[in-house]
C-alpha positions, 0 to 999 in steps of 0.5 A, a space after each residue: 081387527 082380530 086380535 090375531 092380525 093385530 098381534 102379526 101387525 105387532 111382530 112385524 112391526 117389531 122386526 122392521 124396528 129391529 132390522 132398521 137399528 141393526 143396519 143403524 148400528 153397522 153404518 155407524 160402526 163402519 164410520 168409526 172404524 176403517 181397515 180402507 186404504 188412507 190414499 187409494 191408488 196411490 200403491 199402484 202410482 208410485 212408479 210414475 210419482 214426479 215430486 213430493 213435498 213436504 211442508 211443516 208451518 207457514 205452508 211453504 214446502 220445507 223440502 221438495 224432492 223431484 225427480 228429473 233426468 238425473 234421479 232424485 234431488 232436492 230443489 231446496 239444495 240446488 239440485 243435490 241427489 236426494 236420500 231414495 232410500 228415506 224416499 221409498 220408506 215415505 211412499 211405501 208407508 203412505 201407499 200402506 198406511 190403512 185407516 184404523 178409525 174415524 176422529 173428529 172432523 171438528 176443525 176446532 179439535 184439529 190442533 189436539 192431534 195435529 191435524 190443522 193446516 199447515 198454513 196457520 200460525 202454530 201448526 205442528 201438522 206436516 203437509 205431504 203431496 205426492 204428484 204425478 201425472 195423473 194428479 197428486 195426493 197430499 195428506 196432514 201428518 198428525 201426532 203418533 198414536 198406537 203404531 200409527 198417526 194421526 192424519 187428515 187428507 188435506 180439503 176434508 174435514 174428517 181425520 183419521 187414526 192410521 197404521 202403519 205409521 208415516 215417518 216424517 222428514 221435513 227439514 231440507 238437510 235430513 232429504 240429502 244423500 249425505 254418502 261421501 268417501 269410504 277410504 278404508 285405511 288399509 288402502 292408504 299409502 300417503 296423507 299431505 297435510 297443508 295448514 292455512 298457515 305453517 309448514 307443510 307436513 306428511 305421512 308416508 309409508 315406506 311400502 305398500 304394507 310398511 309402517 309410516 314415517 313422518 315427514 317435516 317435524 320441526 327440528 328438535 321435535 321427535 314424531 310419533 311411533 309408526 303404529 301411532 302415526 297411521 291413520 284410525 280406521 274410522 278416519 276416512 271411512 263413511 264420511 258422511 254429510 250433515 248438510 249441503 252448500 254452494 262453495 260460493 256461501 262458504 269462504 274457503 279463503 285460507 283452507 286446511 288441504 289434506 290430499 290422501 293418496 291410496 294404493 290404486 293412486 286414486 287421490 283424494 283431496 278434501 279441503 277444510 275451514 270452519 265458519 263460525 262453529 260449522 265444519 265445511 269440505 269440499 271434496 275432489 278424486 282423480 279416479 272416482 268421477 262420480 264423487 267428483 261429479 256430485 261435489 262439483 261446486 259443492 260445501 258439504 258440512 261435517 260433523 266436528 269430530 271427524 273434521 278434527 280427526 281429518 285435519 290433524 295439526 302437526 302437533 298431535 303427529 309429535 311426541 310431547 316435549 320433554 322438560 330439560 334435565 334435572 328440571 320439572 321432575 317431582 321432588 322425593 316424597 322425603 324433601 323438606 323446604 328448608 326455612 327462611 
């Protein structure tokens, strides 16, 4: 073989090797970085979703949001309406999630990034399953990283980091439609209070825009000034529920009943009890059929400070008891008790 031919063969071999190395590098790079959708096809299927379940630890769905003729409801709360805005945010995030980087495929290392199977004891990952007539998508969402999360598609070994982040909401009470009533103080004409024990009392306007006065003050006690009697601006506005339960499961045997009458004739009745450390109410409206239907047969847990502002004891509407004349007054600064 001539020297020239030998050199040509060497050059050709080097070129082939270089091309092979370049292809291998590109292949490895494509395996280490992403850019593709975490759940291909989900974005186009969002309008067909019929159920979303969220499981964190134990493998049992903690929250199951289902679509029905009545809209989106929460199975674990007896079909109570779910927070549609929160559901839309989750589904949009799942549809938008893009793979940033390939991570471990070793099950022994899943716990480090929180993508272990939720059925395993002590698992910290949250499995989200999105179902539709044509099938389902399931993904385990792990710890936060950068602007996103570590994730693993259920049934696969490979894990990833993805962006944008996927909001994880697992507890049923976090999924309820928490809105209850929103009654501006300016629309209230009267509030009647019927405590579990004792005499009922009420505050009423003398006219549509007049001052409030107290009915039912005990003998010898004076009510607060009219400005102090009127309900605070936040007492009945944007009242939300922290949880919901069947009314039959709460003992309303000795309730505190507050009846709010608005200028348009709407009468809102709130029935409250305190059980252990939780504050529960029932709600009805004479004109808001949607509210009454939503609240029928249900009790709502509300924040203690909101409960206390609504179910106000009579003593808080009365002026402090003044000490008898000549008693309770401070002694003069120069007074020195006589020695005995």
